[in-house]
N, C-alpha and C positions, 0 to 999 in steps of 0.2 A: 198881396198874393200869398197863399199858404206855402210855407216852407216844407222842404222834403223831410220825411220822417227819419232823421238821422240823429244819433247821439253825438251832437257836435263837440261836446267837451272831451270826447275820447278819441277823436280822429287824429292821426299823425300827419307827417309831411310826406304823403305818397299820392299817387295818381288814382283818382276816382272819376271815370268818365261822366260828363254831364250831358244834357240834352242836345245842345248846339255848339258848333264851332264856326268861326268865320274863315272863308277861303276866297282868295283872289289870285288869278294867274297873270303872269307877264308873258306876252308873246307878240312878235312882230313889232317890238319897240314900245309897247304900251300895256298898262294894266287894264284888265276887264273891270266890270262894275263891281264885282265881288258879291258873295251871297252867304247866307247861313246854311249850314249843312248838318244833317243828323248822323252822317257817316263818319266815324272816328278813324277810318282806315285810309291809307294813302297807297295808291298803286303807281309804281315807278318803273321806268325802263331799267334793265340791268346795268346800263352804261350811264345812268344819270350823273350829272356833274357832282351832286352831293355825295354819291357813293364812291366816285373815282378820285375826286380831288377836294372833298370836304368843304365845298362852298355852302356854308350854313352859318347864319347869325341868329341870335334870339334875344329876347328881353324877359323881364319879370316884373310884374306889378300886382297889386291886390285891390279887390273891391271889398268895401266894408259896409255894415249897417251901422249907422251913427246912432247916438243916443235918442235923437228925435225921429228915428225910423227911416231916414233917407238912405239910399244906396249911393255910395261915392267911391271914387278912385282918387289916388294921391299922385298929383303932378304927372299925369300921363304925357303931357307935352314934352317932358324931359326924356321919357322913354322913347318917344317918337324921334327926338333929335339924336339920341344915342344910337338907335338901330340904323338910322340913316348914315351916321358916321361909320358904323361897323360895316354896313353894306358897301359903301363907297371904298373902304379899304380893301375889300375882297372883290372889287370890280363887279359888284352886283347893283342892279337898278334900285334907286331909292324909292321906298313907298312913301308917298307924300304925307306930311305931318297932319294935315286936316283929314285925310282919309284914314290915317292911323287912329285918330281920336274918334272918328265916326265908327270905325270897326269895333273899338273898345265899347262904345255906347251900345251898339247893336248886340254884341255877344253877351254883355253883362245884363242887359235888359231881357234878352231871350232866356237867360239862365237865372233870373231873379230868384226863383225858388231854391236855388242852390247857394245863394249868398247867406252865410250863417247869420243867425240873429245876434243882435247887440248883446254883449256881455258873455257870449259863449267861449271866447278865447280863440275862435276859429275865424278864418277869412276865406274869400274866394280868390284863389291865385290865378292870374292870367299869364299865359306863356305865348306871347307873339313870336313868330319865327319865320324865317325865309330860307329857301334853299334852291340850288340849281336843279332843275327838273328834267331837262332834255339830255339826250345821249351826247357825251363828250369823251372822245378817246384820246385826242391830243391835249397836251397841257395848255389849256386856255380857259377863259371863262365860259360858262354856259350861255346859251341864247335865250332860254326860257327859264322862268322862276315861279315858285309858288309862295305866297304869303298866307300864313294862317295864324289864328289865335285860338288856343284851346283853354278851357277853364277847368279847374278842379278845386274842391274845397279842401283846405289844409288846416292842420293844427300847428303846434310849435315845431320849428325846424330841428332843434336839438331836443332829444327826449326828455332832458331834465328841465326844459323850459328856461326859466331865468336863473337856474342854479349855475354857478361858475363851472367852467370846463377847463380841461387840461390839454395844452397843445405842445407840440415839439418843434424844434428848429429842423427844417428839412434839409437833406443833403441834395435834393433835386432842385432844379430850377423850374419855375412856373412858366417863364417866358424868356425869350432871347432879347439881348440888347437891340434896340431899334426894330423890334419884331411887332407882334400883334397883341401884346399884353394889355393894351389900353383900349381894346375893342371887345365886344361880347360875341366872340366867335366860338362855335362848338369845339373847334380844334384846340383851343386853349384849355378847355375843361377836360378833353380827352387826355391831355398831357398831364393832368393832375390826378388821374384816376388811380394809377399804380401807387403813387405817393400816399393817397388818402386810404387806400385798402391796407397798405403796409402800416400806416399810422394806427389804424383801428386794431390791426393784429397786435401791435405793440402796446395797446391800451390807451392810446391818445385819441382825442376827439377831432383834432384838426392839425394842419401843418402851418408853421410860420415860414414863408418863403423870404429869403434875402434877395437883394438886387443881383441880377445875373452877371453883372460886369465885375463887381468887386467883392460881393458877398459880405459887405460890411453894414448895409443899410436895410432897414425893415421895409418890405413891400406889402404883401397881403397874404391871405390864406387862399385856398382853392376856390372859395366862393364868397368872400367877404373882405371888406377893408378893415384895417385896424383903427382904433381910437384909443388914445391914452390920456391919462390925467396926471399932471405933475403933483408933487407934494404940496405946492402952494395953490392948487386948484385950477391950473390952466389946462385947457383942452388942446391936445396936439394930435394931428393926423399926418401920416406919411405922405410926402409929395414925391411923385416919380412919373416918368414918361411911359413906364411899362406896367402901370396898374390901372384897373378899371376905374373911371370917374363915377363913383357910386352916388346915386341920387339920395340915398339915405344919409350918407356921410355929409354931403353938401348941405342937406337939410339940418342935420344935427349941429353943424358948425354955426349956422344961422340961429338955431334955437339957443345955443350956448351963449352967443353974443347978445341977441336981441330980447330973449325971453328970461334968461337966467343971469344976465349981466356978467358973464364970465369972459375972461381972456380966452381967445381961441385962434389957433394958427395952423396952417398947412405948410409943412417944411420937411426937409430930409430928416429922417430919424435914424440915427446910428444905433446898431444893436447894442453897443457898449453902454448906452444910456438907459436901456429898457429897465435894467435892474433898479434904477433910481425913481421909476414912476410909482405913483400910489395906486393907480387903477388901470385896467386894460380891458378892452372889449372888442368884439367883432361886430361890425355893422353892415347891414344889407337889407334888401327888401324881405327876404325870407325870414330872417330872425329879428329884424329891427336892430336890437343890440343883444348880443350874448356875452355876458361877463366872462373874463378869463381869470382864473384863480392862480394858475401855475403854468410856467413855460419850462420845458425840459430842453436843455442845451447839451445834448450828448452826455446825459447822465448828471449834469449840474443843473440844479433846479433854481429857478427865479420864482419866488413866492411873493405875490402882491399883498400889501398890508390889508387890502379889503377882504382877503381870505377866500375860503372855498365854500362858505355857507350861503352867501347872498351877494347881490350887486353892491358895489361901492357906492357911497352916497352921491357922488357927482353923476356917475353913470345911471344911477337910479332916477335922478331928477331929469336927466336927458331923456331917458326911456319914457318916463311918465309924461313929460311934456309933449314929446313927439307923438306918442300914441293917443294922448288926450286931444291933440290937434287932428289926428287922422279919424278919431271916433266922434268928433264933434263936441267934446267936453270943454275944449279950449278954443278960443277964436283963432282962426288960421290966418296966416299972411295972404294977401290977395293972390288969387291964382293957384293956390296950393291944392284946394279941394275941388274936384270936378264932380258935379252931381249928375247922376244918371237919371235923366227925365223919363 
């Protein structure tokens, strides 16, 4: 299929409507068959549950063109499982896993012309989401829901691409103890908006959030998990009940152990030990890994030995290996690459 006439190498991480999106509605206790739609607009009652009580969850994954010309997605089964967990936490109906994967197949295949070509540096971002759609005035779950998947071609999440970024330790909390920090709910991201706008005003790229109970342990940023490398080459990621279980982070831990032969562990990471790490990065679907060169702790700077010019050597290997798997240059573990037929 002929690709759209777009300068793929120059696009950023922003919304560009494509030809089709997937839509399915939940009513009377069941999901309808679902369909592809050319209409990007949603019409809602003024009292819809999503507008009154923020019943909304979402996911993020990408479609790639591999080196041999296939269009693939990366571990969509895990996205299906995570949105199911998110929905259950907010008393929303679960969209079945097999239907989720089928919806991904349909919408990517319908928008194949929008999947950037191999080597362009761009990908097709998929945003599955679900929300309460019927009128709800009392504080209770909605009775009707809509599940959708939109697609949009995107470039690098951070403008500098792989260049190290500067973050700050935030005075705000991203989530509450025993709250919803471990699910992908829209309300969690609304909580971080003021903090990220303020960080940008102060010249920082992102926030580092500490645990909301003791404020002594590293959690995550507004949209990505942390990954650290010790001076002896061990990969470490924070463990917490109030951070999102990142699919990218889980994949990187596997890559570190099984592909690169590195020690890797998920554990509580105290902020006091961050200064002793050799490398730091932010990992997630959007950025894969963005290296962090500097952390500002209320005026006191933590500068990593890897510097501000390029990725550190271990994070570079992790990034290169995972993207190599995603793009088909490196053989993937069984089940990681889902081919769009």
